C-alpha positions in Angstrom: 5.7 -7.0 -42.9 5.8 -10.7 -42.3 9.3 -10.6 -41.1 8.4 -7.6 -39.1 5.4 -9.5 -37.5 7.9 -12.3 -36.7 10.3 -9.8 -35.0 7.5 -8.1 -33.0 6.1 -11.5 -31.8 9.8 -12.6 -30.9 10.3 -9.3 -28.8 7.0 -9.6 -27.1 7.3 -13.2 -26.0 10.9 -12.3 -24.6 9.2 -9.7 -22.3 7.0 -12.3 -20.6 9.5 -14.3 -18.4 11.1 -11.3 -17.0 7.7 -9.6 -16.3 6.5 -12.7 -14.5 9.7 -12.9 -12.4 9.4 -9.2 -11.5 5.8 -9.6 -10.5 6.5 -12.2 -8.1 9.7 -10.7 -6.7 8.5 -7.3 -6.2 5.1 -8.3 -4.7 6.8 -10.6 -2.3 9.1 -7.5 -1.4 6.2 -5.2 -0.9 4.2 -7.9 1.2 7.2 -8.3 3.6 5.8 -5.7 5.8 2.4 -7.1 5.9 3.9 -10.6 6.4 5.8 -9.5 9.5 2.7 -8.0 11.0 0.5 -11.0 10.4 3.2 -13.4 11.5 3.1 -11.7 14.8 -0.7 -12.0 14.9 -0.2 -15.7 14.2 2.4 -16.3 17.0 0.6 -14.2 19.5 -3.0 -14.5 18.8 -3.3 -17.9 16.9 -5.1 -16.5 13.7 -6.3 -19.3 11.5 -4.3 -19.9 8.2 -7.3 -19.2 6.1 -7.5 -15.6 7.5 -3.9 -15.0 7.0 -4.1 -16.2 3.5 -7.2 -13.7 2.9 -5.5 -10.8 4.6 -2.6 -11.3 2.3 -4.9 -11.6 -0.8 -6.7 -8.4 0.0 -3.3 -6.5 0.3 -2.1 -7.5 -3.0 -4.3 -5.0 -5.3 -2.7 -2.2 -3.4 0.8 -3.5 -4.2 0.1 -4.5 -7.7 -0.9 -0.9 -8.4 2.8 0.1 -8.2 4.4 -3.4 -9.0 2.8 -3.6 -12.4 4.3 -0.5 -13.8 7.7 -1.2 -12.2 7.4 -4.7 -13.6 6.6 -3.3 -17.1 9.6 -0.9 -17.2 12.0 -3.7 -15.8 10.8 -6.5 -18.2 11.3 -4.1 -21.3 14.7 -2.8 -19.8 16.0 -6.3 -19.4 14.9 -7.8 -22.7 16.4 -4.9 -24.7 19.6 -5.1 -22.6 19.9 -8.8 -23.5 19.2 -8.2 -27.1 21.9 -5.5 -27.2 24.4 -7.8 -25.3 23.9 -10.4 -27.8 24.1 -7.8 -30.8 20.7 -8.8 -31.9 19.8 -5.0 -32.0 22.9 -4.4 -34.2 21.8 -7.1 -36.6 18.3 -5.6 -36.9 19.7 -2.2 -37.7 21.9 -3.8 -40.3 18.9 -5.5 -41.8 16.9 -2.0 -42.3 15.1 -2.0 -38.9 15.0 1.4 -37.3 14.4 1.9 -33.5 11.0 3.0 -34.0 10.2 -0.1 -35.8 11.0 -2.0 -32.5 8.3 0.0 -30.6 5.2 -1.8 -31.2 5.7 -4.8 -29.0 6.8 -2.8 -26.1 3.9 -0.5 -26.7 1.6 -3.5 -26.6 3.3 -4.7 -23.5 2.6 -1.2 -21.9 -0.9 -1.3 -23.0 -1.6 -4.5 -21.3 0.2 -3.2 -18.1 -1.8 -0.2 -18.4 -5.2 -2.3 -18.4 -4.0 -4.3 -15.5 -2.9 -1.2 -13.6 -6.3 0.5 -14.2 -8.3 -2.4 -13.2 -6.5 -2.7 -9.9 -6.7 1.1 -9.2 -10.3 1.5 -10.1 -11.7 -1.8 -8.8 -9.0 -3.9 -7.2 -7.7 -1.5 -4.5 -11.3 -0.3 -3.1 -12.4 -4.1 -3.1 -9.0 -5.2 -1.2 -9.3 -2.3 1.4 -13.1 -2.8 2.0 -12.5 -6.8 2.3 -9.5 -6.3 4.4 -11.5 -4.0 6.8 -14.3 -6.4 7.2 -12.0 -9.3 7.9 -10.1 -7.5 10.4 -13.3 -6.7 12.2 -14.4 -10.0 12.1 -10.9 -11.3 13.4 -11.2 -8.7 16.3 -14.7 -9.7 17.1 -13.3 -13.4 17.7 -10.3 -12.6 19.7 -10.4 -9.3 21.9 -6.7 -9.5 22.6 -5.8 -8.2 19.0 -7.4 -4.9 19.6 -5.7 -4.3 22.9 -2.7 -2.4 23.4 -0.2 -1.8 26.2 -0.2 1.7 27.9 -3.2 2.9 25.9 -6.8 3.6 26.8 -8.9 1.3 24.8 -12.4 2.4 24.2 -13.5 -0.3 22.0 -15.9 -1.7 24.4 -19.3 -0.4 25.0 -19.3 2.2 27.8 -16.2 0.9 29.3 -12.6 2.4 29.2 -9.8 -0.3 29.5 -6.1 0.3 30.3 -3.3 -2.3 31.1 0.3 -1.3 31.6 1.5 -4.6 30.1 0.1 -7.6 28.2 2.0 -11.2 28.8 1.3 -12.7 25.6 3.0 -15.9 26.9 0.7 -16.5 29.9 -2.3 -14.5 28.3 -2.4 -12.3 31.5 -3.1 -8.4 31.5 -1.0 -6.8 34.2 -2.0 -3.6 36.1 -5.6 -3.3 34.7 -7.6 0.0 35.2 -11.3 0.0 34.2 -13.8 2.9 34.0 -17.2 1.5 33.7 -20.1 3.9 32.7 -22.7 1.4 31.7 -24.9 2.4 34.8 -26.0 6.0 34.0 -26.0 6.8 37.8 -22.9 5.0 38.9 -19.3 5.5 37.6 -17.1 2.6 38.6 -13.5 2.5 38.7 -11.8 -0.9 38.8 -8.2 -1.5 39.5 -6.4 -4.9 39.7 -2.8 -6.0 39.3 -3.8 -8.8 36.9 -6.7 -10.2 34.9 -7.6 -12.6 32.0 -9.9 -12.0 29.1 -12.0 -14.6 27.3 -14.2 -14.4 24.3 -17.8 -15.4 24.3 -18.8 -18.0 21.6 -20.7 -16.6 18.8 -21.2 -13.1 20.3 -19.3 -9.9 20.2 -18.9 -9.9 23.9 -15.9 -10.8 26.1 -15.6 -11.9 29.6 -12.8 -10.3 31.7 -11.8 -11.8 35.1 -9.7 -9.9 37.7 -7.8 -10.7 40.7 -7.0 -9.2 44.1 -8.3 -5.7 43.1 -10.6 -2.8 44.3 -13.8 -1.1 43.0 -14.4 2.4 43.6 -17.9 3.7 42.9 -19.4 7.1 42.7 -23.2 7.3 42.9 -24.0 10.5 41.1 -27.7 10.7 42.0 -27.3 10.2 45.7 -23.9 11.8 46.0 -22.3 8.8 47.6 -19.2 6.8 47.1 -18.4 3.0 47.7 -15.0 1.1 47.8 -14.9 -2.6 47.5 -12.0 -5.0 47.8 -12.2 -8.3 45.9 -10.4 -11.5 45.2 -12.1 -12.4 42.0 -14.3 -9.8 39.9 -15.8 -10.7 36.5 -17.1 -8.3 34.0 -18.5 -8.6 30.6 -17.3 -6.3 27.8 -19.2 -5.7 24.4 -17.8 -4.9 21.2 -21.0 -4.4 19.3 -20.8 -0.8 19.3 -17.5 -0.7 17.9 -18.3 -3.2 15.2 -21.5 -1.7 14.3 -20.0 1.8 14.1 -17.0 0.6 11.9 -19.6 -1.2 9.5 -21.8 1.8 9.4 -18.8 4.2 8.8 -18.8 5.9 5.3 -16.1 4.9 3.0 -13.1 7.0 2.7 -11.6 8.1 -0.6 -9.4 4.9 -1.2 -12.2 2.7 -0.5 -14.5 4.2 -3.4 -14.7 3.1 -6.9 -14.7 5.6 -9.8 -18.4 6.5 -9.7 -18.6 6.9 -6.0 -15.3 9.1 -5.8 -16.6 11.4 -8.6 -19.9 11.7 -6.8 -18.1 12.2 -3.6 -16.1 15.2 -5.0 -19.1 16.9 -6.3 -20.7 17.1 -3.0 -17.9 19.6 -1.7 -19.2 23.2 -1.5 -15.7 24.6 -0.9 -11.9 23.5 -1.9 -10.7 22.2 1.6 -8.2 19.5 2.5 -10.8 16.8 2.0 -11.6 17.9 -1.5 -8.0 18.0 -2.7 -7.5 14.6 -1.1 -10.5 13.2 -3.1 -9.4 14.8 -6.2 -5.7 13.6 -5.8 -7.1 10.1 -5.3 -9.3 10.4 -8.5 -6.2 11.4 -10.7 -4.1 8.8 -9.1 -6.4 6.0 -10.4 -5.4 7.1 -13.9 -1.9 8.5 -13.6 -0.3 5.5 -12.1 -1.9 3.4 -14.9 -0.3 5.8 -17.7 2.9 5.4 -15.8 3.2 2.1 -17.8 3.7 4.0 -21.1 6.0 6.6 -19.6 8.4 4.2 -17.7 8.1 1.7 -20.8 9.1 4.4 -23.4 12.1 5.2 -21.1 13.2 1.7 -20.7 13.6 1.2 -24.6 16.6 3.5 -25.0 18.1 2.6 -21.7 18.2 -0.9 -22.8 19.4 -0.4 -26.2 22.4 1.9 -25.6 25.4 0.0 -25.7 27.0 1.3 -22.6 24.3 -0.3 -20.6 25.1 -3.9 -21.7 25.7 -5.2 -18.3 22.4 -6.2 -16.8 23.4 -5.4 -13.1 23.9 -1.7 -14.3 20.9 -1.5 -16.4 18.7 -3.0 -13.4 20.0 -0.6 -11.0 19.5 2.2 -13.5 15.9 0.9 -14.0 15.2 0.9 -10.2 16.7 4.4 -9.8 14.3 5.9 -12.5 11.4 4.3 -10.9 12.4 5.6 -7.4 12.8 9.0 -9.0 9.3 8.5 -10.5 7.8 7.4 -7.1 9.6 10.3 -5.1 8.0 12.8 -7.6 4.6 11.1 -7.4 4.8 11.2 -3.4 5.8 14.8 -3.4 2.9 15.4 -5.9 0.5 13.6 -3.8 1.6 15.6 -0.5 1.5 19.0 -2.0 -1.7 18.0 -4.0 -3.6 17.2 -1.1 -2.7 20.2 0.9 -3.7 22.5 -2.1 -0.2 24.0 -2.7 -0.8 23.1 -6.4 -3.6 21.6 -8.3 -3.8 17.6 -7.8 -3.6 17.2 -11.4 -0.2 18.6 -11.8 1.0 16.4 -8.7 -0.3 13.4 -10.2 0.7 13.8 -13.9 3.8 15.7 -13.8 6.0 12.5 -13.0 4.6 11.1 -16.2 5.3 14.0 -18.3 9.0 14.1 -16.9 9.6 10.3 -17.4 7.8 10.3 -20.7 9.7 13.3 -21.9 13.0 12.0 -20.8 12.2 8.7 -22.6 11.2 10.4 -25.9 14.4 12.3 -25.7 16.7 9.5 -25.2 14.9 7.6 -27.7 15.4 10.4 -30.3 18.9 10.6 -29.5 19.4 6.7 -29.9 17.4 6.6 -33.1 19.9 9.1 -34.6 22.7 7.2 -33.2 23.8 10.0 -30.9 23.3 8.2 -27.6 23.6 9.9 -24.3 26.3 8.3 -22.1 24.2 7.6 -18.9 26.9 5.8 -17.1 28.0 9.1 -15.5 24.5 10.0 -14.2 24.8 8.5 -10.9 28.2 10.1 -10.1 26.6 13.6 -11.6 23.6 13.1 -9.1 25.8 12.4 -6.2 27.8 15.7 -7.1 24.6 17.8 -7.4 23.4 16.3 -4.0 26.7 17.1 -2.4 26.5 20.7 -3.6 22.8 21.1 -2.5 23.7 19.8 1.0 26.4 22.3 1.5 
């Protein structure tokens, strides 16, 4: 038992370095999309570095929800690949160790991944999404240009509809501006100008818009009269308070709820519609992705032990392939579960059953010295895909 304990500790410590590297690498890869969007905001709108850091921090829990199971699988796979390549697995078998006696350190590693993923799914993701939304509102309230879009009717301002055909980011100019102003109950004003500038008011959710060389058309509903005015310079104040208050007062969606809130939310539905299936799918997802650490971890053990996979490059590609297959099944279950095609419990848990069942099958074959030659799996899948596409 003492030797077994030493072996278990050795296997466990060997998994830590690849797990750390995988967490850092895959988190960076998943963050690339966010980094590109935030970099655009930095260049165009001069957002502070602290806001950028917080936006990235609030995005990380959502990515870690998937990165942790992937890193668990890849760390176990790479560890057993190295041990197989160095013939350490063969030496342990010669010393009387069965494959099943090598599972405890891998399962302990999966358990830690399960706890981390569960924490991210239940607490981290809701916290990150709510914090990201609050910070976005704060940034928008300090810089109105962030919320403006070209060739889009912007209704973010109170009782004012704003449209511009182009935003000159270099000179900070709005081009071909159209405004519909309904702040006066009896008068509807339409303002048209070829260009304008917008400035934020310090310590206030209001903004100042200055237009040049335009015209104002007013319709007096009460007196049934119209007026047209030409101007060289026209100033108008815009208010974001309504949008900010509405966003802050808006109820949480399913992804922003913690476990207790989500369970109570599901119980409020009197009929099983799309919103009910969406909430139920989100509820099962919080647990199924965490259990994926066990399913993918079990699968990684026989993949790493088999002698045909001694090359790390092939083993790494095969591990990514199986995770991609898991993610595709999870995405399909997500879509069909939310639409009610089949129960969400099936869509969220079927990928774990498939990956775990395949892992147990390969593990049993490996333990009985009857490994499956997986080198031909990619070619077999290509052949199947070609036939199905005909």
